[in-house]
C-alpha positions in Angstrom: 113.0 91.1 86.9 113.3 91.2 90.7 112.2 88.0 92.4 110.2 88.2 95.5 112.6 86.7 98.0 112.1 88.5 101.3 109.5 91.2 101.4 109.1 92.9 104.8 107.9 96.2 106.3 110.1 98.6 108.1 109.7 102.1 109.6 111.3 104.7 107.4 115.0 105.3 108.1 117.3 107.8 106.5 119.1 105.0 104.6 116.0 104.6 102.5 115.8 108.2 101.5 117.8 108.0 98.3 115.8 105.1 96.9 112.5 106.6 97.9 113.4 110.0 96.3 113.8 108.1 93.0 110.3 106.6 93.1 108.2 107.2 90.0 104.5 106.6 89.3 102.6 106.6 86.0 100.7 109.9 85.6 97.3 108.1 86.0 98.4 106.9 89.4 99.9 110.2 90.7 96.4 111.6 90.9 95.5 109.0 93.5 98.5 109.0 95.9 101.5 110.9 97.0 105.1 110.1 96.1 107.1 108.9 99.2 109.4 111.9 99.1 106.3 114.1 99.9 105.2 111.9 102.8 108.2 111.3 104.9 107.3 113.5 107.9 107.4 111.4 111.1 105.6 112.3 114.3 104.2 110.3 117.2 101.0 110.0 115.2 102.4 109.7 111.7 104.4 106.6 110.7 106.0 106.3 107.3 106.5 102.6 106.4 108.7 101.2 103.7 108.0 97.9 101.8 111.3 96.2 101.2 112.3 93.4 98.9 115.7 92.1 100.0 116.3 95.4 101.8 115.6 97.4 98.6 112.7 99.9 99.0 109.9 98.9 96.5 106.9 100.4 98.1 105.7 102.9 100.7 102.7 104.0 102.8 101.9 106.0 106.0 100.0 104.8 109.0 98.3 107.6 111.0 97.0 107.5 114.6 96.0 111.2 114.7 92.6 112.8 114.9 92.5 112.5 111.1 91.4 108.9 111.6 88.1 110.1 113.0 87.1 111.2 109.5 87.2 107.5 108.4 86.2 105.5 111.5 84.5 105.9 114.8 86.8 103.2 116.3 89.3 104.9 118.7 91.8 102.1 118.1 91.8 102.4 114.2 94.7 103.6 112.2 94.5 105.3 108.8 96.6 104.1 105.8 97.5 106.7 103.2 100.0 107.4 100.4 100.3 103.7 99.4 102.5 103.3 96.3 104.8 100.8 94.6 107.7 102.3 92.6 106.7 102.0 88.9 109.7 99.9 88.0 108.5 97.3 90.6 104.8 97.2 89.8 103.2 94.0 88.5 105.6 91.8 90.5 103.4 91.1 93.5 105.1 93.6 95.9 101.9 95.5 96.7 100.0 92.3 97.6 103.0 90.9 99.7 103.4 94.2 101.5 99.6 94.5 102.3 99.5 90.9 103.5 102.2 91.8 106.1 100.4 94.8 107.6 98.4 92.8 110.1 101.5 91.3 111.7 103.4 94.5 111.5 100.6 96.4 113.2 100.2 93.7 115.9 103.9 94.0 116.7 104.3 97.8 116.5 100.9 99.2 117.4 99.4 97.0 120.1 96.2 99.1 120.6 95.3 99.1 116.9 92.5 96.7 115.9 91.4 98.2 112.6 93.1 99.8 109.6 91.0 102.2 107.4 91.8 103.8 104.1 90.1 105.8 101.4 90.4 104.7 97.8 89.2 106.7 94.8 86.2 105.2 93.0 88.1 105.5 89.7 91.2 103.6 91.1 90.0 100.2 90.2 93.5 98.5 90.5 93.9 99.7 94.1 90.3 98.6 94.9 91.0 95.1 93.6 94.3 94.9 95.6 92.7 96.0 98.8 89.8 93.6 98.3 92.2 90.7 97.6 94.0 91.1 100.9 90.8 91.4 103.0 89.7 95.1 103.1 85.9 95.5 103.1 83.9 98.5 101.8 82.3 100.1 104.9 79.6 101.8 102.7 80.9 105.2 103.8 82.0 107.8 101.2 84.1 110.8 101.4 84.8 113.5 98.8 88.5 113.8 98.0 90.5 116.2 95.9 90.0 114.0 92.9 86.4 112.8 93.5 84.5 110.3 95.5 86.4 108.0 97.8 85.3 104.6 99.2 86.2 104.0 102.8 87.5 100.5 103.3 88.3 98.7 106.6 90.5 95.8 107.6 90.2 94.2 111.0 93.5 93.6 112.8 92.7 90.7 115.1 95.4 89.1 117.2 
């Protein structure tokens, strides 16, 4: 079992590609998120982020600052979090929670204008809902239809 020694967030770099390409998810989770290998495109509005444990990639997500955010929030300073996943072999070890707990500081350091993170979570993805709730995300009451059903729109304030 990996111990949680030093969990931190980093922008995607090519040195993480091999590990991320080996990510696996249980079938029931694949319907709710994308594997990292399918979400690595970087632009000035799309930022792949790697969750590292002792410099070993254990998780992944993307932060968006594009017009796509407007589908989830009217806040012009909001960012959208998508494609959150923890490699199956590292699940149940606290990496998801540790990674999510670091988003506020990471965003404050790297995206000075951002003051809110929004995301959509499938109403059937109870494990993800519980995680997001645990780390401070709140249900906005807004709903969106996704490719696999109704999505709850959650929000997390990023206060300095």
